[in-house]
PDBQT receptor file of N, H, CA, C and O in Angstrom, charges set to zero:
ATOM      1  N   UNK A   1       3.161 -10.220 -11.143  1.00  0.00    +0.000 N 
ATOM      2  CA  UNK A   1       2.997  -8.928 -11.784  1.00  0.00    +0.000 C 
ATOM      3  C   UNK A   1       2.475  -9.131 -13.197  1.00  0.00    +0.000 C 
ATOM      4  O   UNK A   1       2.992  -9.962 -13.944  1.00  0.00    +0.000 OA
ATOM      5  N   UNK A   2       1.466  -8.383 -13.556  1.00  0.00    +0.000 N 
ATOM      6  H   UNK A   2       1.045  -7.708 -12.950  1.00  0.00    +0.000 HD
ATOM      7  CA  UNK A   2       0.904  -8.436 -14.910  1.00  0.00    +0.000 C 
ATOM      8  C   UNK A   2       1.841  -7.709 -15.866  1.00  0.00    +0.000 C 
ATOM      9  O   UNK A   2       2.442  -6.700 -15.496  1.00  0.00    +0.000 OA
ATOM     10  N   UNK A   3       1.970  -8.208 -17.084  1.00  0.00    +0.000 N 
ATOM     11  H   UNK A   3       1.482  -9.028 -17.384  1.00  0.00    +0.000 HD
ATOM     12  CA  UNK A   3       2.839  -7.574 -18.069  1.00  0.00    +0.000 C 
ATOM     13  C   UNK A   3       2.145  -6.456 -18.820  1.00  0.00    +0.000 C 
ATOM     14  O   UNK A   3       2.798  -5.632 -19.460  1.00  0.00    +0.000 OA
ATOM     15  N   UNK A   4       0.813  -6.425 -18.745  1.00  0.00    +0.000 N 
ATOM     16  H   UNK A   4       0.282  -7.095 -18.225  1.00  0.00    +0.000 HD
ATOM     17  CA  UNK A   4       0.055  -5.357 -19.386  1.00  0.00    +0.000 C 
ATOM     18  C   UNK A   4      -0.925  -4.778 -18.374  1.00  0.00    +0.000 C 
ATOM     19  O   UNK A   4      -1.472  -5.492 -17.534  1.00  0.00    +0.000 OA
ATOM     20  N   UNK A   5      -1.131  -3.474 -18.474  1.00  0.00    +0.000 N 
ATOM     21  H   UNK A   5      -0.686  -2.894 -19.156  1.00  0.00    +0.000 HD
ATOM     22  CA  UNK A   5      -2.055  -2.793 -17.575  1.00  0.00    +0.000 C 
ATOM     23  C   UNK A   5      -2.912  -1.832 -18.384  1.00  0.00    +0.000 C 
ATOM     24  O   UNK A   5      -2.407  -1.114 -19.247  1.00  0.00    +0.000 OA
ATOM     25  N   UNK A   6      -4.204  -1.821 -18.103  1.00  0.00    +0.000 N 
ATOM     26  H   UNK A   6      -4.614  -2.405 -17.402  1.00  0.00    +0.000 HD
ATOM     27  CA  UNK A   6      -5.118  -0.887 -18.747  1.00  0.00    +0.000 C 
ATOM     28  C   UNK A   6      -5.128   0.402 -17.932  1.00  0.00    +0.000 C 
ATOM     29  O   UNK A   6      -5.369   0.389 -16.725  1.00  0.00    +0.000 OA
ATOM     30  N   UNK A   7      -4.862   1.515 -18.615  1.00  0.00    +0.000 N 
ATOM     31  H   UNK A   7      -4.666   1.526 -19.596  1.00  0.00    +0.000 HD
ATOM     32  CA  UNK A   7      -4.770   2.808 -17.948  1.00  0.00    +0.000 C 
ATOM     33  C   UNK A   7      -5.697   3.795 -18.649  1.00  0.00    +0.000 C 
ATOM     34  O   UNK A   7      -5.743   3.847 -19.878  1.00  0.00    +0.000 OA
ATOM     35  N   UNK A   8      -6.426   4.570 -17.872  1.00  0.00    +0.000 N 
ATOM     36  H   UNK A   8      -6.389   4.528 -16.873  1.00  0.00    +0.000 HD
ATOM     37  CA  UNK A   8      -7.344   5.555 -18.428  1.00  0.00    +0.000 C 
ATOM     38  C   UNK A   8      -6.791   6.953 -18.324  1.00  0.00    +0.000 C 
ATOM     39  O   UNK A   8      -5.952   7.239 -17.470  1.00  0.00    +0.000 OA
ATOM     40  N   UNK A   9      -7.256   7.819 -19.188  1.00  0.00    +0.000 N 
ATOM     41  H   UNK A   9      -7.938   7.587 -19.882  1.00  0.00    +0.000 HD
ATOM     42  CA  UNK A   9      -6.870   9.216 -19.187  1.00  0.00    +0.000 C 
ATOM     43  C   UNK A   9      -7.808   9.990 -20.098  1.00  0.00    +0.000 C 
ATOM     44  O   UNK A   9      -8.825   9.466 -20.552  1.00  0.00    +0.000 OA
ATOM     45  N   UNK A  10      -7.455  11.244 -20.362  1.00  0.00    +0.000 N 
ATOM     46  H   UNK A  10      -6.628  11.670 -19.994  1.00  0.00    +0.000 HD
ATOM     47  CA  UNK A  10      -8.264  12.086 -21.253  1.00  0.00    +0.000 C 
ATOM     48  C   UNK A  10      -7.371  12.759 -22.270  1.00  0.00    +0.000 C 
ATOM     49  O   UNK A  10      -6.227  13.109 -21.980  1.00  0.00    +0.000 OA
ATOM     50  N   UNK A  11      -7.903  12.936 -23.464  1.00  0.00    +0.000 N 
ATOM     51  H   UNK A  11      -8.833  12.652 -23.700  1.00  0.00    +0.000 HD
ATOM     52  CA  UNK A  11      -7.182  13.640 -24.523  1.00  0.00    +0.000 C 
ATOM     53  C   UNK A  11      -6.930  15.073 -24.056  1.00  0.00    +0.000 C 
ATOM     54  O   UNK A  11      -7.855  15.738 -23.589  1.00  0.00    +0.000 OA
ATOM     55  N   UNK A  12      -5.682  15.562 -24.175  1.00  0.00    +0.000 N 
ATOM     56  H   UNK A  12      -4.930  15.022 -24.554  1.00  0.00    +0.000 HD
ATOM     57  CA  UNK A  12      -5.385  16.935 -23.745  1.00  0.00    +0.000 C 
ATOM     58  C   UNK A  12      -5.995  17.999 -24.656  1.00  0.00    +0.000 C 
ATOM     59  O   UNK A  12      -5.993  19.179 -24.305  1.00  0.00    +0.000 OA
ATOM     60  N   UNK A  13      -6.515  17.606 -25.811  1.00  0.00    +0.000 N 
ATOM     61  H   UNK A  13      -6.517  16.648 -26.096  1.00  0.00    +0.000 HD
ATOM     62  CA  UNK A  13      -7.121  18.549 -26.748  1.00  0.00    +0.000 C 
ATOM     63  C   UNK A  13      -8.644  18.607 -26.597  1.00  0.00    +0.000 C 
ATOM     64  O   UNK A  13      -9.208  19.668 -26.332  1.00  0.00    +0.000 OA
ATOM     65  N   UNK A  14      -9.298  17.460 -26.766  1.00  0.00    +0.000 N 
ATOM     66  H   UNK A  14      -8.840  16.598 -26.981  1.00  0.00    +0.000 HD
ATOM     67  CA  UNK A  14     -10.766  17.457 -26.784  1.00  0.00    +0.000 C 
ATOM     68  C   UNK A  14     -11.383  16.967 -25.465  1.00  0.00    +0.000 C 
ATOM     69  O   UNK A  14     -12.590  17.096 -25.263  1.00  0.00    +0.000 OA
ATOM     70  N   UNK A  15     -10.563  16.408 -24.572  1.00  0.00    +0.000 N 
ATOM     71  H   UNK A  15      -9.582  16.303 -24.737  1.00  0.00    +0.000 HD
ATOM     72  CA  UNK A  15     -11.053  15.955 -23.276  1.00  0.00    +0.000 C 
ATOM     73  C   UNK A  15     -11.742  14.606 -23.300  1.00  0.00    +0.000 C 
ATOM     74  O   UNK A  15     -12.253  14.156 -22.274  1.00  0.00    +0.000 OA
ATOM     75  N   UNK A  16     -11.767  13.950 -24.456  1.00  0.00    +0.000 N 
ATOM     76  H   UNK A  16     -11.352  14.316 -25.290  1.00  0.00    +0.000 HD
ATOM     77  CA  UNK A  16     -12.421  12.646 -24.578  1.00  0.00    +0.000 C 
ATOM     78  C   UNK A  16     -11.679  11.612 -23.722  1.00  0.00    +0.000 C 
ATOM     79  O   UNK A  16     -10.452  11.532 -23.780  1.00  0.00    +0.000 OA
ATOM     80  N   UNK A  17     -12.411  10.821 -22.928  1.00  0.00    +0.000 N 
ATOM     81  H   UNK A  17     -13.408  10.886 -22.881  1.00  0.00    +0.000 HD
ATOM     82  CA  UNK A  17     -11.759   9.753 -22.154  1.00  0.00    +0.000 C 
ATOM     83  C   UNK A  17     -11.176   8.701 -23.107  1.00  0.00    +0.000 C 
ATOM     84  O   UNK A  17     -11.811   8.307 -24.086  1.00  0.00    +0.000 OA
ATOM     85  N   UNK A  18      -9.957   8.260 -22.796  1.00  0.00    +0.000 N 
ATOM     86  H   UNK A  18      -9.442   8.580 -22.001  1.00  0.00    +0.000 HD
ATOM     87  CA  UNK A  18      -9.326   7.212 -23.593  1.00  0.00    +0.000 C 
ATOM     88  C   UNK A  18      -8.752   6.158 -22.664  1.00  0.00    +0.000 C 
ATOM     89  O   UNK A  18      -8.454   6.432 -21.502  1.00  0.00    +0.000 OA
ATOM     90  N   UNK A  19      -8.602   4.961 -23.184  1.00  0.00    +0.000 N 
ATOM     91  H   UNK A  19      -8.844   4.739 -24.129  1.00  0.00    +0.000 HD
ATOM     92  CA  UNK A  19      -8.012   3.866 -22.432  1.00  0.00    +0.000 C 
ATOM     93  C   UNK A  19      -6.814   3.338 -23.209  1.00  0.00    +0.000 C 
ATOM     94  O   UNK A  19      -6.908   3.080 -24.410  1.00  0.00    +0.000 OA
ATOM     95  N   UNK A  20      -5.694   3.179 -22.522  1.00  0.00    +0.000 N 
ATOM     96  H   UNK A  20      -5.618   3.389 -21.547  1.00  0.00    +0.000 HD
ATOM     97  CA  UNK A  20      -4.474   2.665 -23.133  1.00  0.00    +0.000 C 
ATOM     98  C   UNK A  20      -4.138   1.316 -22.521  1.00  0.00    +0.000 C 
ATOM     99  O   UNK A  20      -4.345   1.103 -21.326  1.00  0.00    +0.000 OA
ATOM    100  N   UNK A  21      -3.628   0.415 -23.326  1.00  0.00    +0.000 N 
ATOM    101  H   UNK A  21      -3.460   0.588 -24.297  1.00  0.00    +0.000 HD
ATOM    102  CA  UNK A  21      -3.115  -0.853 -22.838  1.00  0.00    +0.000 C 
ATOM    103  C   UNK A  21      -1.596  -0.716 -22.835  1.00  0.00    +0.000 C 
ATOM    104  O   UNK A  21      -0.970  -0.671 -23.893  1.00  0.00    +0.000 OA
ATOM    105  N   UNK A  22      -1.006  -0.651 -21.640  1.00  0.00    +0.000 N 
ATOM    106  H   UNK A  22      -1.516  -0.687 -20.780  1.00  0.00    +0.000 HD
ATOM    107  CA  UNK A  22       0.418  -0.381 -21.480  1.00  0.00    +0.000 C 
ATOM    108  C   UNK A  22       1.170  -1.687 -21.276  1.00  0.00    +0.000 C 
ATOM    109  O   UNK A  22       0.787  -2.511 -20.446  1.00  0.00    +0.000 OA
ATOM    110  N   UNK A  23       2.249  -1.871 -22.042  1.00  0.00    +0.000 N 
ATOM    111  H   UNK A  23       2.561  -1.202 -22.717  1.00  0.00    +0.000 HD
ATOM    112  CA  UNK A  23       3.113  -3.041 -21.923  1.00  0.00    +0.000 C 
ATOM    113  C   UNK A  23       4.198  -2.729 -20.889  1.00  0.00    +0.000 C 
ATOM    114  O   UNK A  23       5.167  -2.037 -21.199  1.00  0.00    +0.000 OA
ATOM    115  N   UNK A  24       4.041  -3.232 -19.671  1.00  0.00    +0.000 N 
ATOM    116  H   UNK A  24       3.253  -3.794 -19.418  1.00  0.00    +0.000 HD
ATOM    117  CA  UNK A  24       4.973  -2.943 -18.584  1.00  0.00    +0.000 C 
ATOM    118  C   UNK A  24       6.330  -3.604 -18.783  1.00  0.00    +0.000 C 
ATOM    119  O   UNK A  24       7.320  -3.160 -18.201  1.00  0.00    +0.000 OA
ATOM    120  N   UNK A  25       6.395  -4.660 -19.596  1.00  0.00    +0.000 N 
ATOM    121  H   UNK A  25       5.591  -5.020 -20.069  1.00  0.00    +0.000 HD
ATOM    122  CA  UNK A  25       7.677  -5.350 -19.812  1.00  0.00    +0.000 C 
ATOM    123  C   UNK A  25       8.636  -4.495 -20.642  1.00  0.00    +0.000 C 
ATOM    124  O   UNK A  25       9.833  -4.781 -20.676  1.00  0.00    +0.000 OA
ATOM    125  N   UNK A  26       8.137  -3.458 -21.308  1.00  0.00    +0.000 N 
ATOM    126  H   UNK A  26       7.164  -3.226 -21.280  1.00  0.00    +0.000 HD
ATOM    127  CA  UNK A  26       8.974  -2.590 -22.139  1.00  0.00    +0.000 C 
ATOM    128  C   UNK A  26       9.660  -1.496 -21.325  1.00  0.00    +0.000 C 
ATOM    129  O   UNK A  26      10.489  -0.764 -21.863  1.00  0.00    +0.000 OA
ATOM    130  N   UNK A  27       9.329  -1.371 -20.036  1.00  0.00    +0.000 N 
ATOM    131  H   UNK A  27       8.655  -1.966 -19.598  1.00  0.00    +0.000 HD
ATOM    132  CA  UNK A  27       9.935  -0.341 -19.199  1.00  0.00    +0.000 C 
ATOM    133  C   UNK A  27       9.409   1.040 -19.533  1.00  0.00    +0.000 C 
ATOM    134  O   UNK A  27       8.274   1.195 -19.986  1.00  0.00    +0.000 OA
ATOM    135  N   UNK A  28      10.254   2.054 -19.303  1.00  0.00    +0.000 N 
ATOM    136  H   UNK A  28      11.175   1.929 -18.935  1.00  0.00    +0.000 HD
ATOM    137  CA  UNK A  28       9.843   3.425 -19.562  1.00  0.00    +0.000 C 
ATOM    138  C   UNK A  28       9.701   3.654 -21.062  1.00  0.00    +0.000 C 
ATOM    139  O   UNK A  28      10.505   3.173 -21.860  1.00  0.00    +0.000 OA
ATOM    140  N   UNK A  29       8.650   4.406 -21.430  1.00  0.00    +0.000 N 
ATOM    141  H   UNK A  29       7.997   4.797 -20.781  1.00  0.00    +0.000 HD
ATOM    142  CA  UNK A  29       8.344   4.623 -22.838  1.00  0.00    +0.000 C 
ATOM    143  C   UNK A  29       7.849   6.045 -23.059  1.00  0.00    +0.000 C 
ATOM    144  O   UNK A  29       7.155   6.607 -22.211  1.00  0.00    +0.000 OA
ATOM    145  N   UNK A  30       8.201   6.614 -24.180  1.00  0.00    +0.000 N 
ATOM    146  H   UNK A  30       8.765   6.157 -24.868  1.00  0.00    +0.000 HD
ATOM    147  CA  UNK A  30       7.675   7.900 -24.647  1.00  0.00    +0.000 C 
ATOM    148  C   UNK A  30       7.284   7.698 -26.098  1.00  0.00    +0.000 C 
ATOM    149  O   UNK A  30       8.106   7.276 -26.911  1.00  0.00    +0.000 OA
ATOM    150  N   UNK A  31       6.044   7.993 -26.426  1.00  0.00    +0.000 N 
ATOM    151  H   UNK A  31       5.376   8.336 -25.765  1.00  0.00    +0.000 HD
ATOM    152  CA  UNK A  31       5.596   7.815 -27.803  1.00  0.00    +0.000 C 
ATOM    153  C   UNK A  31       4.411   8.719 -28.098  1.00  0.00    +0.000 C 
ATOM    154  O   UNK A  31       3.832   9.322 -27.194  1.00  0.00    +0.000 OA
ATOM    155  N   UNK A  32       4.055   8.806 -29.387  1.00  0.00    +0.000 N 
ATOM    156  H   UNK A  32       4.526   8.316 -30.121  1.00  0.00    +0.000 HD
ATOM    157  CA  UNK A  32       2.940   9.628 -29.854  1.00  0.00    +0.000 C 
ATOM    158  C   UNK A  32       1.840   8.702 -30.353  1.00  0.00    +0.000 C 
ATOM    159  O   UNK A  32       2.102   7.744 -31.080  1.00  0.00    +0.000 OA
ATOM    160  N   UNK A  33       0.608   8.998 -29.954  1.00  0.00    +0.000 N 
ATOM    161  H   UNK A  33       0.395   9.777 -29.363  1.00  0.00    +0.000 HD
ATOM    162  CA  UNK A  33      -0.560   8.252 -30.434  1.00  0.00    +0.000 C 
ATOM    163  C   UNK A  33      -1.662   9.257 -30.725  1.00  0.00    +0.000 C 
ATOM    164  O   UNK A  33      -1.892  10.171 -29.934  1.00  0.00    +0.000 OA
ATOM    165  N   UNK A  34      -2.346   9.097 -31.853  1.00  0.00    +0.000 N 
ATOM    166  H   UNK A  34      -2.159   8.354 -32.496  1.00  0.00    +0.000 HD
ATOM    167  CA  UNK A  34      -3.418  10.021 -32.212  1.00  0.00    +0.000 C 
ATOM    168  C   UNK A  34      -4.696   9.715 -31.438  1.00  0.00    +0.000 C 
ATOM    169  O   UNK A  34      -5.036   8.554 -31.211  1.00  0.00    +0.000 OA
ATOM    170  N   UNK A  35      -5.402  10.779 -31.035  1.00  0.00    +0.000 N 
ATOM    171  H   UNK A  35      -5.126  11.723 -31.220  1.00  0.00    +0.000 HD
ATOM    172  CA  UNK A  35      -6.707  10.637 -30.394  1.00  0.00    +0.000 C 
ATOM    173  C   UNK A  35      -7.678  10.034 -31.400  1.00  0.00    +0.000 C 
ATOM    174  O   UNK A  35      -7.714  10.452 -32.558  1.00  0.00    +0.000 OA
ATOM    175  N   UNK A  36      -8.452   9.071 -30.973  1.00  0.00    +0.000 N 
ATOM    176  H   UNK A  36      -8.422   8.731 -30.033  1.00  0.00    +0.000 HD
ATOM    177  CA  UNK A  36      -9.419   8.429 -31.866  1.00  0.00    +0.000 C 
ATOM    178  C   UNK A  36     -10.596   9.337 -32.204  1.00  0.00    +0.000 C 
ATOM    179  O   UNK A  36     -11.318   9.074 -33.166  1.00  0.00    +0.000 OA
ATOM    180  N   UNK A  37     -10.798  10.392 -31.435  1.00  0.00    +0.000 N 
ATOM    181  H   UNK A  37     -10.211  10.606 -30.654  1.00  0.00    +0.000 HD
ATOM    182  CA  UNK A  37     -11.932  11.295 -31.663  1.00  0.00    +0.000 C 
ATOM    183  C   UNK A  37     -11.519  12.513 -32.489  1.00  0.00    +0.000 C 
ATOM    184  O   UNK A  37     -12.106  12.782 -33.537  1.00  0.00    +0.000 OA
ATOM    185  N   UNK A  38     -10.503  13.253 -32.016  1.00  0.00    +0.000 N 
ATOM    186  H   UNK A  38     -10.025  13.034 -31.165  1.00  0.00    +0.000 HD
ATOM    187  CA  UNK A  38     -10.124  14.494 -32.709  1.00  0.00    +0.000 C 
ATOM    188  C   UNK A  38      -8.898  14.331 -33.610  1.00  0.00    +0.000 C 
ATOM    189  O   UNK A  38      -8.545  15.255 -34.343  1.00  0.00    +0.000 OA
ATOM    190  N   UNK A  39      -8.251  13.178 -33.564  1.00  0.00    +0.000 N 
ATOM    191  H   UNK A  39      -8.537  12.427 -32.969  1.00  0.00    +0.000 HD
ATOM    192  CA  UNK A  39      -7.113  12.827 -34.430  1.00  0.00    +0.000 C 
ATOM    193  C   UNK A  39      -5.855  13.652 -34.181  1.00  0.00    +0.000 C 
ATOM    194  O   UNK A  39      -4.931  13.611 -34.993  1.00  0.00    +0.000 OA
ATOM    195  N   UNK A  40      -5.797  14.391 -33.095  1.00  0.00    +0.000 N 
ATOM    196  H   UNK A  40      -6.549  14.424 -32.435  1.00  0.00    +0.000 HD
ATOM    197  CA  UNK A  40      -4.598  15.178 -32.793  1.00  0.00    +0.000 C 
ATOM    198  C   UNK A  40      -3.595  14.296 -32.061  1.00  0.00    +0.000 C 
ATOM    199  O   UNK A  40      -3.991  13.366 -31.358  1.00  0.00    +0.000 OA
ATOM    200  N   UNK A  41      -2.282  14.576 -32.216  1.00  0.00    +0.000 N 
ATOM    201  H   UNK A  41      -1.960  15.331 -32.787  1.00  0.00    +0.000 HD
ATOM    202  CA  UNK A  41      -1.245  13.723 -31.628  1.00  0.00    +0.000 C 
ATOM    203  C   UNK A  41      -1.081  13.948 -30.116  1.00  0.00    +0.000 C 
ATOM    204  O   UNK A  41      -0.898  15.076 -29.660  1.00  0.00    +0.000 OA
ATOM    205  N   UNK A  42      -1.151  12.865 -29.364  1.00  0.00    +0.000 N 
ATOM    206  H   UNK A  42      -1.301  11.949 -29.735  1.00  0.00    +0.000 HD
ATOM    207  CA  UNK A  42      -0.997  12.902 -27.910  1.00  0.00    +0.000 C 
ATOM    208  C   UNK A  42       0.381  12.350 -27.569  1.00  0.00    +0.000 C 
ATOM    209  O   UNK A  42       0.729  11.242 -27.979  1.00  0.00    +0.000 OA
ATOM    210  N   UNK A  43       1.170  13.125 -26.814  1.00  0.00    +0.000 N 
ATOM    211  H   UNK A  43       0.888  14.025 -26.481  1.00  0.00    +0.000 HD
ATOM    212  CA  UNK A  43       2.473  12.674 -26.328  1.00  0.00    +0.000 C 
ATOM    213  C   UNK A  43       2.221  11.848 -25.062  1.00  0.00    +0.000 C 
ATOM    214  O   UNK A  43       1.724  12.364 -24.061  1.00  0.00    +0.000 OA
ATOM    215  N   UNK A  44       2.568  10.571 -25.123  1.00  0.00    +0.000 N 
ATOM    216  H   UNK A  44       2.971  10.152 -25.937  1.00  0.00    +0.000 HD
ATOM    217  CA  UNK A  44       2.316   9.651 -24.011  1.00  0.00    +0.000 C 
ATOM    218  C   UNK A  44       3.641   9.282 -23.363  1.00  0.00    +0.000 C 
ATOM    219  O   UNK A  44       4.591   8.899 -24.046  1.00  0.00    +0.000 OA
ATOM    220  N   UNK A  45       3.698   9.400 -22.054  1.00  0.00    +0.000 N 
ATOM    221  H   UNK A  45       2.926   9.711 -21.499  1.00  0.00    +0.000 HD
ATOM    222  CA  UNK A  45       4.882   9.044 -21.284  1.00  0.00    +0.000 C 
ATOM    223  C   UNK A  45       4.488   7.988 -20.258  1.00  0.00    +0.000 C 
ATOM    224  O   UNK A  45       3.575   8.198 -19.460  1.00  0.00    +0.000 OA
ATOM    225  N   UNK A  46       5.181   6.853 -20.282  1.00  0.00    +0.000 N 
ATOM    226  H   UNK A  46       5.923   6.682 -20.930  1.00  0.00    +0.000 HD
ATOM    227  CA  UNK A  46       4.886   5.748 -19.367  1.00  0.00    +0.000 C 
ATOM    228  C   UNK A  46       6.104   5.511 -18.479  1.00  0.00    +0.000 C 
ATOM    229  O   UNK A  46       7.225   5.385 -18.973  1.00  0.00    +0.000 OA
ATOM    230  N   UNK A  47       5.882   5.451 -17.187  1.00  0.00    +0.000 N 
ATOM    231  H   UNK A  47       4.972   5.553 -16.786  1.00  0.00    +0.000 HD
ATOM    232  CA  UNK A  47       6.922   5.120 -16.216  1.00  0.00    +0.000 C 
ATOM    233  C   UNK A  47       6.425   3.941 -15.396  1.00  0.00    +0.000 C 
ATOM    234  O   UNK A  47       5.260   3.907 -15.000  1.00  0.00    +0.000 OA
ATOM    235  N   UNK A  48       7.294   2.979 -15.140  1.00  0.00    +0.000 N 
ATOM    236  H   UNK A  48       8.240   3.006 -15.462  1.00  0.00    +0.000 HD
ATOM    237  CA  UNK A  48       6.932   1.823 -14.321  1.00  0.00    +0.000 C 
ATOM    238  C   UNK A  48       7.359   2.128 -12.892  1.00  0.00    +0.000 C 
ATOM    239  O   UNK A  48       8.530   2.405 -12.632  1.00  0.00    +0.000 OA
ATOM    240  N   UNK A  49       6.411   2.076 -11.971  1.00  0.00    +0.000 N 
ATOM    241  H   UNK A  49       5.459   1.850 -12.182  1.00  0.00    +0.000 HD
ATOM    242  CA  UNK A  49       6.661   2.384 -10.565  1.00  0.00    +0.000 C 
ATOM    243  C   UNK A  49       7.273   1.185  -9.848  1.00  0.00    +0.000 C 
ATOM    244  O   UNK A  49       7.278   0.074 -10.378  1.00  0.00    +0.000 OA
ATOM    245  N   UNK A  50       7.784   1.413  -8.650  1.00  0.00    +0.000 N 
ATOM    246  H   UNK A  50       7.780   2.316  -8.220  1.00  0.00    +0.000 HD
ATOM    247  CA  UNK A  50       8.442   0.362  -7.869  1.00  0.00    +0.000 C 
ATOM    248  C   UNK A  50       7.522  -0.821  -7.593  1.00  0.00    +0.000 C 
ATOM    249  O   UNK A  50       7.987  -1.955  -7.481  1.00  0.00    +0.000 OA
ATOM    250  N   UNK A  51       6.214  -0.565  -7.482  1.00  0.00    +0.000 N 
ATOM    251  H   UNK A  51       5.836   0.356  -7.573  1.00  0.00    +0.000 HD
ATOM    252  CA  UNK A  51       5.270  -1.653  -7.213  1.00  0.00    +0.000 C 
ATOM    253  C   UNK A  51       4.860  -2.400  -8.479  1.00  0.00    +0.000 C 
ATOM    254  O   UNK A  51       4.039  -3.316  -8.421  1.00  0.00    +0.000 OA
ATOM    255  N   UNK A  52       5.436  -2.008  -9.636  1.00  0.00    +0.000 N 
ATOM    256  H   UNK A  52       6.103  -1.264  -9.683  1.00  0.00    +0.000 HD
ATOM    257  CA  UNK A  52       5.141  -2.685 -10.889  1.00  0.00    +0.000 C 
ATOM    258  C   UNK A  52       3.983  -2.106 -11.665  1.00  0.00    +0.000 C 
ATOM    259  O   UNK A  52       3.683  -2.581 -12.760  1.00  0.00    +0.000 OA
ATOM    260  N   UNK A  53       3.316  -1.084 -11.129  1.00  0.00    +0.000 N 
ATOM    261  H   UNK A  53       3.560  -0.698 -10.239  1.00  0.00    +0.000 HD
ATOM    262  CA  UNK A  53       2.202  -0.457 -11.847  1.00  0.00    +0.000 C 
ATOM    263  C   UNK A  53       2.735   0.654 -12.759  1.00  0.00    +0.000 C 
ATOM    264  O   UNK A  53       3.903   1.036 -12.673  1.00  0.00    +0.000 OA
ATOM    265  N   UNK A  54       1.871   1.160 -13.623  1.00  0.00    +0.000 N 
ATOM    266  H   UNK A  54       0.923   0.850 -13.694  1.00  0.00    +0.000 HD
ATOM    267  CA  UNK A  54       2.272   2.187 -14.581  1.00  0.00    +0.000 C 
ATOM    268  C   UNK A  54       1.790   3.563 -14.147  1.00  0.00    +0.000 C 
ATOM    269  O   UNK A  54       0.679   3.719 -13.641  1.00  0.00    +0.000 OA
ATOM    270  N   UNK A  55       2.644   4.557 -14.355  1.00  0.00    +0.000 N 
ATOM    271  H   UNK A  55       3.546   4.431 -14.766  1.00  0.00    +0.000 HD
ATOM    272  CA  UNK A  55       2.271   5.961 -14.213  1.00  0.00    +0.000 C 
ATOM    273  C   UNK A  55       2.312   6.539 -15.620  1.00  0.00    +0.000 C 
ATOM    274  O   UNK A  55       3.361   6.531 -16.265  1.00  0.00    +0.000 OA
ATOM    275  N   UNK A  56       1.176   7.039 -16.101  1.00  0.00    +0.000 N 
ATOM    276  H   UNK A  56       0.324   7.045 -15.578  1.00  0.00    +0.000 HD
ATOM    277  CA  UNK A  56       1.071   7.507 -17.479  1.00  0.00    +0.000 C 
ATOM    278  C   UNK A  56       0.662   8.974 -17.494  1.00  0.00    +0.000 C 
ATOM    279  O   UNK A  56      -0.240   9.385 -16.764  1.00  0.00    +0.000 OA
ATOM    280  N   UNK A  57       1.341   9.764 -18.338  1.00  0.00    +0.000 N 
ATOM    281  H   UNK A  57       2.074   9.430 -18.930  1.00  0.00    +0.000 HD
ATOM    282  CA  UNK A  57       0.923  11.147 -18.527  1.00  0.00    +0.000 C 
ATOM    283  C   UNK A  57       0.614  11.362 -20.007  1.00  0.00    +0.000 C 
ATOM    284  O   UNK A  57       1.303  10.843 -20.885  1.00  0.00    +0.000 OA
ATOM    285  N   UNK A  58      -0.432  12.134 -20.258  1.00  0.00    +0.000 N 
ATOM    286  H   UNK A  58      -0.992  12.556 -19.545  1.00  0.00    +0.000 HD
ATOM    287  CA  UNK A  58      -0.881  12.447 -21.612  1.00  0.00    +0.000 C 
ATOM    288  C   UNK A  58      -0.776  13.959 -21.802  1.00  0.00    +0.000 C 
ATOM    289  O   UNK A  58      -1.376  14.723 -21.046  1.00  0.00    +0.000 OA
ATOM    290  N   UNK A  59      -0.019  14.389 -22.805  1.00  0.00    +0.000 N 
ATOM    291  H   UNK A  59       0.468  13.768 -23.419  1.00  0.00    +0.000 HD
ATOM    292  CA  UNK A  59       0.190  15.807 -23.035  1.00  0.00    +0.000 C 
ATOM    293  C   UNK A  59      -0.013  16.144 -24.503  1.00  0.00    +0.000 C 
ATOM    294  O   UNK A  59       0.018  15.264 -25.364  1.00  0.00    +0.000 OA
ATOM    295  N   UNK A  60      -0.222  17.437 -24.782  1.00  0.00    +0.000 N 
ATOM    296  H   UNK A  60      -0.247  18.151 -24.083  1.00  0.00    +0.000 HD
ATOM    297  CA  UNK A  60      -0.302  17.841 -26.186  1.00  0.00    +0.000 C 
ATOM    298  C   UNK A  60       1.097  17.736 -26.798  1.00  0.00    +0.000 C 
ATOM    299  O   UNK A  60       2.088  17.645 -26.073  1.00  0.00    +0.000 OA
ATOM    300  N   UNK A  61       1.175  17.747 -28.118  1.00  0.00    +0.000 N 
ATOM    301  H   UNK A  61       0.370  17.821 -28.707  1.00  0.00    +0.000 HD
ATOM    302  CA  UNK A  61       2.430  17.491 -28.806  1.00  0.00    +0.000 C 
ATOM    303  C   UNK A  61       3.505  18.557 -28.543  1.00  0.00    +0.000 C 
ATOM    304  O   UNK A  61       4.686  18.299 -28.777  1.00  0.00    +0.000 OA
ATOM    305  N   UNK A  62       3.126  19.728 -28.067  1.00  0.00    +0.000 N 
ATOM    306  H   UNK A  62       2.167  19.937 -27.876  1.00  0.00    +0.000 HD
ATOM    307  CA  UNK A  62       4.088  20.787 -27.804  1.00  0.00    +0.000 C 
ATOM    308  C   UNK A  62       4.616  20.792 -26.372  1.00  0.00    +0.000 C 
ATOM    309  O   UNK A  62       5.509  21.573 -26.044  1.00  0.00    +0.000 OA
ATOM    310  N   UNK A  63       4.075  19.932 -25.524  1.00  0.00    +0.000 N 
ATOM    311  H   UNK A  63       3.350  19.297 -25.791  1.00  0.00    +0.000 HD
ATOM    312  CA  UNK A  63       4.545  19.826 -24.146  1.00  0.00    +0.000 C 
ATOM    313  C   UNK A  63       5.668  18.809 -24.068  1.00  0.00    +0.000 C 
ATOM    314  O   UNK A  63       5.703  17.843 -24.831  1.00  0.00    +0.000 OA
ATOM    315  N   UNK A  64       6.565  19.032 -23.157  1.00  0.00    +0.000 N 
ATOM    316  H   UNK A  64       6.537  19.816 -22.537  1.00  0.00    +0.000 HD
ATOM    317  CA  UNK A  64       7.646  18.057 -22.947  1.00  0.00    +0.000 C 
ATOM    318  C   UNK A  64       7.096  16.817 -22.285  1.00  0.00    +0.000 C 
ATOM    319  O   UNK A  64       6.100  16.878 -21.565  1.00  0.00    +0.000 OA
ATOM    320  N   UNK A  65       7.738  15.695 -22.525  1.00  0.00    +0.000 N 
ATOM    321  H   UNK A  65       8.548  15.645 -23.110  1.00  0.00    +0.000 HD
ATOM    322  CA  UNK A  65       7.339  14.443 -21.886  1.00  0.00    +0.000 C 
ATOM    323  C   UNK A  65       7.517  14.611 -20.438  1.00  0.00    +0.000 C 
ATOM    324  O   UNK A  65       7.246  13.687 -19.671  1.00  0.00    +0.000 OA
TER     325      UNK A  65
């Protein structure tokens, strides 16, 4: 199992495609990261699935994780 996984998504504000490097060894994670294009805060939620891959959701700052 790889300890890091590259995951793609889109900014919930401007729709710009973004790529995240997720550290799977850290387990479940919730954090805020600014969009590199529009600079608005993206709420990122990472869950590690049973097969060891990552499930990532990207939401605006007012949405629940």
